[in-house]
N, CA, C, O and the ligand as a Tripos MOL2 file, in Angstrom:
@<TRIPOS>MOLECULE
protein
  249   247    63     0     0
PROTEIN
NO_CHARGES

@<TRIPOS>ATOM
      1 N           8.3570    7.0650  -18.5110 N.3       1 MET1
      2 CA          8.7200    6.4120  -17.2590 C.3       1 MET1
      3 C           7.9210    5.1120  -17.1170 C.2       1 MET1
      4 O           6.7270    5.0720  -17.4160 O.2       1 MET1
      5 N           8.5880    4.0640  -16.6610 N.am      2 ALA2
      6 CA          7.9190    2.7740  -16.5360 C.3       2 ALA2
      7 C           7.3630    2.5790  -15.1390 C.2       2 ALA2
      8 O           7.9340    3.0380  -14.1490 O.2       2 ALA2
      9 N           6.2450    1.8930  -15.0840 N.am      3 CYS3
     10 CA          5.6350    1.5750  -13.7960 C.3       3 CYS3
     11 C           6.6040    0.7290  -12.9650 C.2       3 CYS3
     12 O           7.0940   -0.2930  -13.4450 O.2       3 CYS3
     13 N           6.8870    1.1420  -11.7280 N.am      4 PRO4
     14 CA          7.8300    0.3910  -10.8920 C.3       4 PRO4
     15 C           7.2840   -0.9600  -10.4480 C.2       4 PRO4
     16 O           8.0360   -1.8130   -9.9760 O.2       4 PRO4
     17 N           5.9850   -1.1540  -10.5980 N.am      5 ILE5
     18 CA          5.3820   -2.4140  -10.1720 C.3       5 ILE5
     19 C           5.4250   -3.4430  -11.2870 C.2       5 ILE5
     20 O           5.8580   -4.5750  -11.0720 O.2       5 ILE5
     21 N           4.9780   -3.0600  -12.4790 N.am      6 CYS6
     22 CA          4.8610   -4.0410  -13.5620 C.3       6 CYS6
     23 C           5.6440   -3.6330  -14.8100 C.2       6 CYS6
     24 O           5.6670   -4.3700  -15.7960 O.2       6 CYS6
     25 N           6.2860   -2.4620  -14.7710 N.am      7 SER7
     26 CA          7.1520   -2.0070  -15.8700 C.3       7 SER7
     27 C           6.3980   -1.6050  -17.1320 C.2       7 SER7
     28 O           7.0090   -1.4170  -18.1840 O.2       7 SER7
     29 N           5.0960   -1.4740  -17.0380 N.am      8 LYS8
     30 CA          4.3560   -0.9460  -18.1790 C.3       8 LYS8
     31 C           4.4970    0.5810  -18.1900 C.2       8 LYS8
     32 O           4.8600    1.1790  -17.1770 O.2       8 LYS8
     33 N           4.2060    1.2130  -19.3460 N.am      9 PRO9
     34 CA          4.2760    2.6860  -19.4010 C.3       9 PRO9
     35 C           3.3410    3.3140  -18.3730 C.2       9 PRO9
     36 O           2.1980    2.8850  -18.2160 O.2       9 PRO9
     37 N           3.8380    4.3320  -17.6770 N.am     10 SER10
     38 CA          3.0220    4.9660  -16.6430 C.3      10 SER10
     39 C           1.9560    5.8580  -17.2620 C.2      10 SER10
     40 O           2.0610    6.2790  -18.4140 O.2      10 SER10
     41 N           0.9260    6.1360  -16.4670 N.am     11 VAL11
     42 CA         -0.1810    6.9930  -16.8800 C.3      11 VAL11
     43 C          -0.1300    8.2540  -16.0160 C.2      11 VAL11
     44 O           0.0300    8.1650  -14.7990 O.2      11 VAL11
     45 N          -0.2680    9.4350  -16.6470 N.am     12 PRO12
     46 CA         -0.1640   10.6910  -15.8700 C.3      12 PRO12
     47 C          -1.0270   10.7000  -14.6290 C.2      12 PRO12
     48 O          -0.5910   11.1880  -13.5860 O.2      12 PRO12
     49 N          -2.2300   10.1780  -14.7070 N.am     13 ALA13
     50 CA         -3.1560   10.2230  -13.5790 C.3      13 ALA13
     51 C          -2.6400    9.4040  -12.4000 C.2      13 ALA13
     52 O          -2.9810    9.6820  -11.2510 O.2      13 ALA13
     53 N          -1.8280    8.4050  -12.6830 N.am     14 TYR14
     54 CA         -1.3760    7.5150  -11.6100 C.3      14 TYR14
     55 C           0.1410    7.4240  -11.5380 C.2      14 TYR14
     56 O           0.6800    6.5570  -10.8500 O.2      14 TYR14
     57 N           0.8390    8.3210  -12.2500 N.am     15 ARG15
     58 CA          2.2850    8.2110  -12.2930 C.3      15 ARG15
     59 C           2.8820    8.2280  -10.8940 C.2      15 ARG15
     60 O           2.3390    8.8820  -10.0030 O.2      15 ARG15
     61 N           3.9690    7.5330  -10.6860 N.am     16 PRO16
     62 CA          4.7230    6.8320  -11.7320 C.3      16 PRO16
     63 C           4.1570    5.4640  -12.0840 C.2      16 PRO16
     64 O           4.8360    4.6520  -12.7140 O.2      16 PRO16
     65 N           2.9370    5.2090  -11.6860 N.am     17 PHE17
     66 CA          2.3630    3.8890  -11.9330 C.3      17 PHE17
     67 C           1.5370    3.8840  -13.2120 C.2      17 PHE17
     68 O           1.2740    4.9300  -13.8040 O.2      17 PHE17
     69 N           1.1330    2.6850  -13.6270 N.am     18 CYS18
     70 CA          0.3720    2.5520  -14.8670 C.3      18 CYS18
     71 C          -1.1170    2.5060  -14.5950 C.2      18 CYS18
     72 O          -1.9270    2.6370  -15.5120 O.2      18 CYS18
     73 N          -1.4780    2.3190  -13.3340 N.am     19 SER19
     74 CA         -2.8960    2.1650  -13.0150 C.3      19 SER19
     75 C          -3.0940    2.3290  -11.5160 C.2      19 SER19
     76 O          -2.1360    2.2940  -10.7440 O.2      19 SER19
     77 N          -4.3530    2.5100  -11.1110 N.am     20 LYS20
     78 CA         -4.6440    2.6250   -9.6880 C.3      20 LYS20
     79 C          -4.2770    1.3270   -8.9710 C.2      20 LYS20
     80 O          -3.8640    1.3360   -7.8110 O.2      20 LYS20
     81 N          -4.4330    0.2230   -9.6770 N.am     21 ARG21
     82 CA         -4.1220   -1.0670   -9.0720 C.3      21 ARG21
     83 C          -2.6440   -1.1160   -8.6510 C.2      21 ARG21
     84 O          -2.3150   -1.5160   -7.5340 O.2      21 ARG21
     85 N          -1.7740   -0.7030   -9.5610 N.am     22 CYS22
     86 CA         -0.3510   -0.7330   -9.2320 C.3      22 CYS22
     87 C          -0.0330    0.2960   -8.1480 C.2      22 CYS22
     88 O           0.8200    0.0480   -7.2950 O.2      22 CYS22
     89 N          -0.7010    1.4350   -8.1720 N.am     23 ALA23
     90 CA         -0.4960    2.4260   -7.1180 C.3      23 ALA23
     91 C          -0.9100    1.8560   -5.7710 C.2      23 ALA23
     92 O          -0.2370    2.0780   -4.7650 O.2      23 ALA23
     93 N          -2.0140    1.1220   -5.7500 N.am     24 ASP24
     94 CA         -2.4800    0.5070   -4.5090 C.3      24 ASP24
     95 C          -1.5110   -0.5670   -4.0380 C.2      24 ASP24
     96 O          -1.2680   -0.7170   -2.8400 O.2      24 ASP24
     97 N          -0.9670   -1.3050   -4.9810 N.am     25 VAL25
     98 CA         -0.0010   -2.3490   -4.6250 C.3      25 VAL25
     99 C           1.2140   -1.7250   -3.9550 C.2      25 VAL25
    100 O           1.7070   -2.2250   -2.9440 O.2      25 VAL25
    101 N           1.6920   -0.6180   -4.5370 N.am     26 ASP26
    102 CA          2.8600    0.0390   -3.9650 C.3      26 ASP26
    103 C           2.5340    0.6220   -2.5950 C.2      26 ASP26
    104 O           3.3340    0.5230   -1.6640 O.2      26 ASP26
    105 N           1.3620    1.2250   -2.4770 N.am     27 LEU27
    106 CA          0.9550    1.7990   -1.1940 C.3      27 LEU27
    107 C           0.8640    0.7100   -0.1350 C.2      27 LEU27
    108 O           1.2940    0.9000    1.0020 O.2      27 LEU27
    109 N           0.3080   -0.4160   -0.5130 N.am     28 ALA28
    110 CA          0.1790   -1.5300    0.4310 C.3      28 ALA28
    111 C           1.5490   -2.0010    0.8910 C.2      28 ALA28
    112 O           1.7370   -2.3390    2.0600 O.2      28 ALA28
    113 N           2.4950   -2.0230   -0.0230 N.am     29 LYS29
    114 CA          3.8530   -2.4390    0.3490 C.3      29 LYS29
    115 C           4.4400   -1.4840    1.3680 C.2      29 LYS29
    116 O           5.0990   -1.8980    2.3220 O.2      29 LYS29
    117 N           4.1910   -0.1950    1.1540 N.am     30 TRP30
    118 CA          4.7080    0.8040    2.0940 C.3      30 TRP30
    119 C           4.0500    0.6360    3.4590 C.2      30 TRP30
    120 O           4.7220    0.6700    4.4900 O.2      30 TRP30
    121 N           2.7290    0.4530    3.4580 N.am     31 LEU31
    122 CA          2.0070    0.3650    4.7210 C.3      31 LEU31
    123 C           2.3490   -0.9070    5.4720 C.2      31 LEU31
    124 O           2.5450   -0.8860    6.6870 O.2      31 LEU31
    125 N           2.4200   -1.9990    4.7580 N.am     32 ARG32
    126 CA          2.6360   -3.3010    5.3940 C.3      32 ARG32
    127 C           4.1090   -3.6290    5.4830 C.2      32 ARG32
    128 O           4.5440   -4.3950    6.3430 O.2      32 ARG32
    129 N           4.8700   -3.0350    4.5810 N.am     33 GLY33
    130 CA          6.2870   -3.3690    4.5230 C.3      33 GLY33
    131 C           6.5000   -4.7850    4.0300 C.2      33 GLY33
    132 O           7.5680   -5.3680    4.2100 O.2      33 GLY33
    133 N           5.4850   -5.3200    3.4150 N.am     34 ASP34
    134 CA          5.5870   -6.7250    3.0260 C.3      34 ASP34
    135 C           4.4700   -7.0490    2.0580 C.2      34 ASP34
    136 O           3.8150   -6.1550    1.5210 O.2      34 ASP34
    137 N           4.2650   -8.3040    1.8460 N.am     35 TYR35
    138 CA          3.2110   -8.7900    0.9630 C.3      35 TYR35
    139 C           1.8400   -8.5300    1.5860 C.2      35 TYR35
    140 O           1.6530   -8.6880    2.7930 O.2      35 TYR35
    141 N           0.8930   -8.1330    0.7510 N.am     36 VAL36
    142 CA         -0.4550   -7.9000    1.2460 C.3      36 VAL36
    143 C          -1.3760   -9.0150    0.7700 C.2      36 VAL36
    144 O          -1.2760   -9.4730   -0.3680 O.2      36 VAL36
    145 N          -2.2700   -9.4440    1.6490 N.am     37 ILE37
    146 CA         -3.1710  -10.5420    1.3110 C.3      37 ILE37
    147 C          -4.1880  -10.0750    0.2680 C.2      37 ILE37
    148 O          -4.8840   -9.0860    0.4960 O.2      37 ILE37
    149 N          -4.2860  -10.7590   -0.8620 N.am     38 PRO38
    150 CA         -5.2450  -10.3600   -1.8990 C.3      38 PRO38
    151 C          -6.6690  -10.3740   -1.3710 C.2      38 PRO38
    152 O          -7.0770  -11.2980   -0.6680 O.2      38 PRO38
    153 N          -7.4140   -9.3410   -1.7160 N.am     39 GLY39
    154 CA         -8.8050   -9.2890   -1.3230 C.3      39 GLY39
    155 C          -9.0340   -8.7400    0.0730 C.2      39 GLY39
    156 O         -10.1780   -8.6060    0.5070 O.2      39 GLY39
    157 N          -7.9520   -8.4170    0.7860 N.am     40 ALA40
    158 CA         -8.1190   -7.8760    2.1250 C.3      40 ALA40
    159 C          -8.7520   -6.4930    2.0420 C.2      40 ALA40
    160 O          -8.3750   -5.7010    1.1780 O.2      40 ALA40
    161 N          -9.6900   -6.1870    2.9070 N.am     41 PRO41
    162 CA        -10.3340   -4.8710    2.8830 C.3      41 PRO41
    163 C          -9.3720   -3.7800    3.3200 C.2      41 PRO41
    164 O          -8.4580   -4.0150    4.1110 O.2      41 PRO41
    165 N          -9.5920   -2.5870    2.7920 N.am     42 LEU42
    166 CA         -8.7640   -1.4620    3.1910 C.3      42 LEU42
    167 C          -9.2720   -0.9340    4.5240 C.2      42 LEU42
    168 O         -10.3040   -0.2650    4.5840 O.2      42 LEU42
    169 N          -8.5540   -1.2320    5.5750 N.am     43 GLU43
    170 CA         -8.9950   -0.8350    6.9110 C.3      43 GLU43
    171 C          -7.9570    0.0140    7.6310 C.2      43 GLU43
    172 O          -8.0690    0.2690    8.8300 O.2      43 GLU43
    173 N          -6.9560    0.4430    6.8920 N.am     44 ASP44
    174 CA         -5.9160    1.2640    7.5060 C.3      44 ASP44
    175 C          -6.2810    2.7400    7.4300 C.2      44 ASP44
    176 O          -5.4860    3.5620    6.9750 O.2      44 ASP44
    177 N          -7.4760    3.0640    7.8730 N.am     45 LEU45
    178 CA         -7.9090    4.4540    7.8570 C.3      45 LEU45
    179 C          -7.3570    5.2010    9.0690 C.2      45 LEU45
    180 O          -7.1110    4.6060   10.1180 O.2      45 LEU45
    181 N          -7.1690    6.4910    8.9140 N.am     46 PRO46
    182 CA         -6.6910    7.2960   10.0480 C.3      46 PRO46
    183 C          -7.6610    7.1970   11.2230 C.2      46 PRO46
    184 O          -8.8650    7.0250   11.0350 O.2      46 PRO46
    185 N          -7.1320    7.3070   12.4150 N.am     47 GLY47
    186 CA         -7.9890    7.1900   13.5890 C.3      47 GLY47
    187 C          -7.3580    6.2620   14.6070 C.2      47 GLY47
    188 O          -6.5750    5.3830   14.2470 O.2      47 GLY47
    189 N          -7.6870    6.4470   15.8590 N.am     48 ASP48
    190 CA         -7.0350    5.6680   16.9080 C.3      48 ASP48
    191 C          -7.9280    4.5400   17.4370 C.2      48 ASP48
    192 O          -7.5330    3.8370   18.3670 O.2      48 ASP48
    193 N          -9.1100    4.3560   16.8680 N.am     49 ALA49
    194 CA         -9.9930    3.2960   17.3530 C.3      49 ALA49
    195 C          -9.3380    1.9380   17.1670 C.2      49 ALA49
    196 O          -9.3250    1.1170   18.0850 O.2      49 ALA49
    197 N          -8.7950    1.7020   15.9800 N.am     50 ASP50
    198 CA         -8.1350    0.4390   15.7240 C.3      50 ASP50
    199 C          -6.8720    0.2840   16.5590 C.2      50 ASP50
    200 O          -6.5710   -0.8010   17.0550 O.2      50 ASP50
    201 N          -6.1520    1.3610   16.7060 N.am     51 ALA51
    202 CA         -4.8810    1.2990   17.4200 C.3      51 ALA51
    203 C          -5.0840    0.8480   18.8630 C.2      51 ALA51
    204 O          -4.2370    0.1610   19.4350 O.2      51 ALA51
    205 N          -6.2020    1.2370   19.4380 N.am     52 LYS52
    206 CA         -6.4530    0.8580   20.8270 C.3      52 LYS52
    207 C          -6.7760   -0.6280   20.9550 C.2      52 LYS52
    208 O          -6.4600   -1.2640   21.9600 O.2      52 LYS52
    209 N          -7.4110   -1.1650   19.9170 N.am     53 ASN53
    210 CA         -7.8160   -2.5630   19.9730 C.3      53 ASN53
    211 C          -6.7500   -3.5080   19.4350 C.2      53 ASN53
    212 O          -6.6580   -4.6650   19.8460 O.2      53 ASN53
    213 N          -5.9470   -2.9950   18.5080 N.am     54 ALA54
    214 CA         -4.9650   -3.8580   17.8650 C.3      54 ALA54
    215 C          -3.7960   -4.1490   18.8020 C.2      54 ALA54
    216 O          -3.3880   -3.2850   19.5780 O.2      54 ALA54
    217 N          -3.2660   -5.3500   18.7290 N.am     55 PRO55
    218 CA         -2.0830   -5.6780   19.5360 C.3      55 PRO55
    219 C          -0.8680   -4.9300   19.0170 C.2      55 PRO55
    220 O          -0.8380   -4.5260   17.8550 O.2      55 PRO55
    221 N           0.1290   -4.7430   19.8620 N.am     56 PRO56
    222 CA          1.3370   -4.0300   19.4170 C.3      56 PRO56
    223 C           1.9820   -4.7520   18.2480 C.2      56 PRO56
    224 O           2.0160   -5.9810   18.1910 O.2      56 PRO56
    225 N           2.4890   -3.9640   17.3260 N.am     57 ARG57
    226 CA          3.1780   -4.5540   16.1760 C.3      57 ARG57
    227 C           4.5700   -3.9410   16.0680 C.2      57 ARG57
    228 O           4.8670   -2.9150   16.6800 O.2      57 ARG57
    229 N           5.4010   -4.5860   15.2840 N.am     58 ASP58
    230 CA          6.7840   -4.1070   15.1650 C.3      58 ASP58
    231 C           6.9120   -3.1140   14.0290 C.2      58 ASP58
    232 O           7.7020   -3.3040   13.1050 O.2      58 ASP58
    233 N           6.1250   -2.0500   14.1090 N.am     59 ASP59
    234 CA          6.1440   -1.0420   13.0540 C.3      59 ASP59
    235 C           7.2460   -0.0120   13.2320 C.2      59 ASP59
    236 O           7.4630    0.8320   12.3630 O.2      59 ASP59
    237 N           7.9280   -0.0810   14.3390 N.am     60 PHE60
    238 CA          8.8970    0.9680   14.6450 C.3      60 PHE60
    239 C          10.3290    0.5590   14.3620 C.2      60 PHE60
    240 O          11.2700    1.2900   14.6730 O.2      60 PHE60
    241 N          10.4830   -0.5850   13.7870 N.am     61 ARG61
    242 CA         11.8450   -1.0030   13.4640 C.3      61 ARG61
    243 C          12.3730   -0.1970   12.2810 C.2      61 ARG61
    244 O          11.6050    0.4130   11.5370 O.2      61 ARG61
    245 N          13.6500   -0.2050   12.1250 N.am     62 ASP62
    246 CA         14.2570    0.5070   11.0190 C.3      62 ASP62
    247 C          13.9550   -0.2020    9.7040 C.2      62 ASP62
    248 O          14.3860    0.2530    8.6440 O.2      62 ASP62
    249 ZN          1.8240   -1.1300  -13.3270 Zn       63 ZN63
@<TRIPOS>BOND
     1     1     2 1
     2     2     3 1
     3     3     4 2
     4     3     5 am
     5     5     6 1
     6     6     7 1
     7     7     8 2
     8     7     9 am
     9     9    10 1
    10    10    11 1
    11    11    12 2
    12    11    13 am
    13    13    14 1
    14    14    15 1
    15    15    16 2
    16    15    17 am
    17    17    18 1
    18    18    19 1
    19    19    20 2
    20    19    21 am
    21    21    22 1
    22    22    23 1
    23    23    24 2
    24    23    25 am
    25    25    26 1
    26    26    27 1
    27    27    28 2
    28    27    29 am
    29    29    30 1
    30    30    31 1
    31    31    32 2
    32    31    33 am
    33    33    34 1
    34    34    35 1
    35    35    36 2
    36    35    37 am
    37    37    38 1
    38    38    39 1
    39    39    40 2
    40    39    41 am
    41    41    42 1
    42    42    43 1
    43    43    44 2
    44    43    45 am
    45    45    46 1
    46    46    47 1
    47    47    48 2
    48    47    49 am
    49    49    50 1
    50    50    51 1
    51    51    52 2
    52    51    53 am
    53    53    54 1
    54    54    55 1
    55    55    56 2
    56    55    57 am
    57    57    58 1
    58    58    59 1
    59    59    60 2
    60    59    61 am
    61    61    62 1
    62    62    63 1
    63    63    64 2
    64    63    65 am
    65    65    66 1
    66    66    67 1
    67    67    68 2
    68    67    69 am
    69    69    70 1
    70    70    71 1
    71    71    72 2
    72    71    73 am
    73    73    74 1
    74    74    75 1
    75    75    76 2
    76    75    77 am
    77    77    78 1
    78    78    79 1
    79    79    80 2
    80    79    81 am
    81    81    82 1
    82    82    83 1
    83    83    84 2
    84    83    85 am
    85    85    86 1
    86    86    87 1
    87    87    88 2
    88    87    89 am
    89    89    90 1
    90    90    91 1
    91    91    92 2
    92    91    93 am
    93    93    94 1
    94    94    95 1
    95    95    96 2
    96    95    97 am
    97    97    98 1
    98    98    99 1
    99    99   100 2
   100    99   101 am
   101   101   102 1
   102   102   103 1
   103   103   104 2
   104   103   105 am
   105   105   106 1
   106   106   107 1
   107   107   108 2
   108   107   109 am
   109   109   110 1
   110   110   111 1
   111   111   112 2
   112   111   113 am
   113   113   114 1
   114   114   115 1
   115   115   116 2
   116   115   117 am
   117   117   118 1
   118   118   119 1
   119   119   120 2
   120   119   121 am
   121   121   122 1
   122   122   123 1
   123   123   124 2
   124   123   125 am
   125   125   126 1
   126   126   127 1
   127   127   128 2
   128   127   129 am
   129   129   130 1
   130   130   131 1
   131   131   132 2
   132   131   133 am
   133   133   134 1
   134   134   135 1
   135   135   136 2
   136   135   137 am
   137   137   138 1
   138   138   139 1
   139   139   140 2
   140   139   141 am
   141   141   142 1
   142   142   143 1
   143   143   144 2
   144   143   145 am
   145   145   146 1
   146   146   147 1
   147   147   148 2
   148   147   149 am
   149   149   150 1
   150   150   151 1
   151   151   152 2
   152   151   153 am
   153   153   154 1
   154   154   155 1
   155   155   156 2
   156   155   157 am
   157   157   158 1
   158   158   159 1
   159   159   160 2
   160   159   161 am
   161   161   162 1
   162   162   163 1
   163   163   164 2
   164   163   165 am
   165   165   166 1
   166   166   167 1
   167   167   168 2
   168   167   169 am
   169   169   170 1
   170   170   171 1
   171   171   172 2
   172   171   173 am
   173   173   174 1
   174   174   175 1
   175   175   176 2
   176   175   177 am
   177   177   178 1
   178   178   179 1
   179   179   180 2
   180   179   181 am
   181   181   182 1
   182   182   183 1
   183   183   184 2
   184   183   185 am
   185   185   186 1
   186   186   187 1
   187   187   188 2
   188   187   189 am
   189   189   190 1
   190   190   191 1
   191   191   192 2
   192   191   193 am
   193   193   194 1
   194   194   195 1
   195   195   196 2
   196   195   197 am
   197   197   198 1
   198   198   199 1
   199   199   200 2
   200   199   201 am
   201   201   202 1
   202   202   203 1
   203   203   204 2
   204   203   205 am
   205   205   206 1
   206   206   207 1
   207   207   208 2
   208   207   209 am
   209   209   210 1
   210   210   211 1
   211   211   212 2
   212   211   213 am
   213   213   214 1
   214   214   215 1
   215   215   216 2
   216   215   217 am
   217   217   218 1
   218   218   219 1
   219   219   220 2
   220   219   221 am
   221   221   222 1
   222   222   223 1
   223   223   224 2
   224   223   225 am
   225   225   226 1
   226   226   227 1
   227   227   228 2
   228   227   229 am
   229   229   230 1
   230   230   231 1
   231   231   232 2
   232   231   233 am
   233   233   234 1
   234   234   235 1
   235   235   236 2
   236   235   237 am
   237   237   238 1
   238   238   239 1
   239   239   240 2
   240   239   241 am
   241   241   242 1
   242   242   243 1
   243   243   244 2
   244   243   245 am
   245   245   246 1
   246   246   247 1
   247   247   248 2
@<TRIPOS>SUBSTRUCTURE
     1 MET1         2 RESIDUE 1 A MET
     2 ALA2         6 RESIDUE 1 A ALA
     3 CYS3        10 RESIDUE 1 A CYS
     4 PRO4        14 RESIDUE 1 A PRO
     5 ILE5        18 RESIDUE 1 A ILE
     6 CYS6        22 RESIDUE 1 A CYS
     7 SER7        26 RESIDUE 1 A SER
     8 LYS8        30 RESIDUE 1 A LYS
     9 PRO9        34 RESIDUE 1 A PRO
    10 SER10       38 RESIDUE 1 A SER
    11 VAL11       42 RESIDUE 1 A VAL
    12 PRO12       46 RESIDUE 1 A PRO
    13 ALA13       50 RESIDUE 1 A ALA
    14 TYR14       54 RESIDUE 1 A TYR
    15 ARG15       58 RESIDUE 1 A ARG
    16 PRO16       62 RESIDUE 1 A PRO
    17 PHE17       66 RESIDUE 1 A PHE
    18 CYS18       70 RESIDUE 1 A CYS
    19 SER19       74 RESIDUE 1 A SER
    20 LYS20       78 RESIDUE 1 A LYS
    21 ARG21       82 RESIDUE 1 A ARG
    22 CYS22       86 RESIDUE 1 A CYS
    23 ALA23       90 RESIDUE 1 A ALA
    24 ASP24       94 RESIDUE 1 A ASP
    25 VAL25       98 RESIDUE 1 A VAL
    26 ASP26      102 RESIDUE 1 A ASP
    27 LEU27      106 RESIDUE 1 A LEU
    28 ALA28      110 RESIDUE 1 A ALA
    29 LYS29      114 RESIDUE 1 A LYS
    30 TRP30      118 RESIDUE 1 A TRP
    31 LEU31      122 RESIDUE 1 A LEU
    32 ARG32      126 RESIDUE 1 A ARG
    33 GLY33      130 RESIDUE 1 A GLY
    34 ASP34      134 RESIDUE 1 A ASP
    35 TYR35      138 RESIDUE 1 A TYR
    36 VAL36      142 RESIDUE 1 A VAL
    37 ILE37      146 RESIDUE 1 A ILE
    38 PRO38      150 RESIDUE 1 A PRO
    39 GLY39      154 RESIDUE 1 A GLY
    40 ALA40      158 RESIDUE 1 A ALA
    41 PRO41      162 RESIDUE 1 A PRO
    42 LEU42      166 RESIDUE 1 A LEU
    43 GLU43      170 RESIDUE 1 A GLU
    44 ASP44      174 RESIDUE 1 A ASP
    45 LEU45      178 RESIDUE 1 A LEU
    46 PRO46      182 RESIDUE 1 A PRO
    47 GLY47      186 RESIDUE 1 A GLY
    48 ASP48      190 RESIDUE 1 A ASP
    49 ALA49      194 RESIDUE 1 A ALA
    50 ASP50      198 RESIDUE 1 A ASP
    51 ALA51      202 RESIDUE 1 A ALA
    52 LYS52      206 RESIDUE 1 A LYS
    53 ASN53      210 RESIDUE 1 A ASN
    54 ALA54      214 RESIDUE 1 A ALA
    55 PRO55      218 RESIDUE 1 A PRO
    56 PRO56      222 RESIDUE 1 A PRO
    57 ARG57      226 RESIDUE 1 A ARG
    58 ASP58      230 RESIDUE 1 A ASP
    59 ASP59      234 RESIDUE 1 A ASP
    60 PHE60      238 RESIDUE 1 A PHE
    61 ARG61      242 RESIDUE 1 A ARG
    62 ASP62      246 RESIDUE 1 A ASP
    63 ZN63       249 GROUP 0 **** ****
């Protein structure tokens, strides 16, 4: 099976991806629904502290 991100052969540990990097890229796409800024810290941790401070976003669209 080929990595859906870069089309290289997938690795069992990260399948269907070829590496953790590609898995993270795909996860970021799912979370953001769009392009992710390179080098941005991973701050999408579970918890409502951020949700209370963050402005409303259009995450509920289809
Ligand atoms: Zn890949």
